C-alpha positions, 0 to 999 in steps of 0.5 A: 500499500501506498498513499499520494499526497497531493500538494500542488496548492501549497506549491502555487500558494506557499503562505504561512496558514493554519493549513499550512501548518497542518501540511507541515507537521503531517509530514514531520509526523507521517507513520510510513511503517502504517503506510509509505507515502510520496508528497506529490509537488508539482515540477514543470511538466513533472511531478517531484514524489518527495519523502516525508522529511523532505517534504516537511522541509518545504513546507517550513519554508513559509514559516521561516525568515525571509530577506525584504522583497523575497519571492516566497513561491520562488523559494519553494520552487527552488527548494522542490527542484533541489530535492532529491527523488523520483520525477513522473509524469501525471499520467504515470501517478494512477499506476504508484498508489492505492489511495490518494490523499488531498489534504488542504483546500484547493480551488485548482482545477488541476487538482480538482480534476486528478482528484476526480479521476483519483476517485475513480480508480482508488481510495480518495481521502481528504481532511475536512477543515470546514466549509465557512466559504459556503456558510460564510461567504462575505469572508471571502473574496474569490478572483474572477472564474473562481467560484465555479472551481470553489464549488467543485471542492466542497461537492468533491469533499462530500463525495471522497470515500474518506474524510478526516475532520479537524473537528466535531464542528467542521464534520456537522458542516459537513454533514448538514451544510455540503450533505455529505452523506452520513453513510460515508467514512467521516471521522474527527482527528484533532490537530496537535500544539505540541510543536510549541515548546512549553514556555515560562510566562515572560511578561513581568510588566505591570500591563495586562497584554491581550493578543489577537492572532491570525488574519483580520477576517470579519468572522474573528471579530476584530474591529468588535475586539477593538472597539470594546477595548477602547471602551473599556478604558483599561488603564494597564492594559494593551492590545496586540494583533499579530497577523495579516490583513483581511483580503475581503474587507479592506475596512477592517484593515483601516479600522487597526491601522488607525487605532494602531497609529493612534493609540499606544496601547495598540499594536498591529504587527504583520508578517512575524516569523514562527519564532516571533509569533510563539515569542509574541504569544508568551510575552502575552497575558491573555489570548483572544480566541472570539467568533467562528473558527474551523478548529484554531491551532493558535489556541493550543499554541497559547497554552503551550507558550503558557498563555491561557485563553479567552474564547467566545463563539464558535472555537473547538480547540478552545472547546477542547481546552476548557478548564485546561488553560482555556475558559469561556466569556459569555456572550458576544455582544460589545457589552459583553466584550467590554465587561471581558476587558475589565474582568481580565484587566484586574490584579490576580485574574490572570494569575487565576487563569495561568493556573488552569493550564494542563499541558498534558490535555494538548492533542499531539500531531502524531495522533492526528498524522496516525488518523489521517495514514489509517484513513489512507489504508484499504 
């Protein structure tokens, strides 16, 4: 038995994200003793068949430090070219594998057509992240002509032989929003957080530092968080946004930019490396996870870094860690969010939250990778 893992989407769009963290850790933890795997990268008219170890190195490129002005796609392309291993034509792939895995979201016609062909010939498997582009389309802006391929991707997600979802919420979305038949193999495996070394809290000043990590999508409530923080007027608190701007709502970016330029207690940091992100989290006092997430790997990263999480809305990873480093805050209305800042800016509340952290409850990447591997076996 051998599985081909299609990672063309990454090669075409290699920017660090939660999904690409999944790719990196899937490769680092792939159990070759369970089923051997090739990570299949496009290279000109051929495909490079790389080992999990080789793929992990390539998936790590976006999370590292790059020179200003460097072309990330070119860096990844060069890394693929420099990797030793077989090169085959697309027509030869069918004869090499007993199963085919699409581990990332892709709207590329080539990826979708290839999956359709392989689905007809062998076990087809996918990782199910969420159905948010279908259920909350306002958060997404697709290039002209892309929408039919978005629909095609989710149609194939609903029809694949086997799907491993990253959360119970994602599985419910597949069943109810995408109408995936319940008799098809649809399991849940939680992405891990043990890639982050356990940290000792570093913030020694008198400020309570609230941090919010991730792109500024409306479903993650960045503007609502900002407005509540400003109204709370907590003298000894600051708010740090870490992550890229919204691709669908320039108004969100403008609001955060104006606040960060006019208020010394609001900061927006973009382009941080993997190491810098973890340092920022470890130096914070409270990690905010509010709004809607398909899962929420940064929640686990925060807890591993010694920073407790306050969450509200749909937050599967935080719900997993409730009482072990994450605490729910009731209500997402403006008054509730103002209360959140008032509550956790008080002396002693951060220490109370930190005392609940239980690192042993963080899911492991090895368990996640094993679940994916087993889904690919005949």
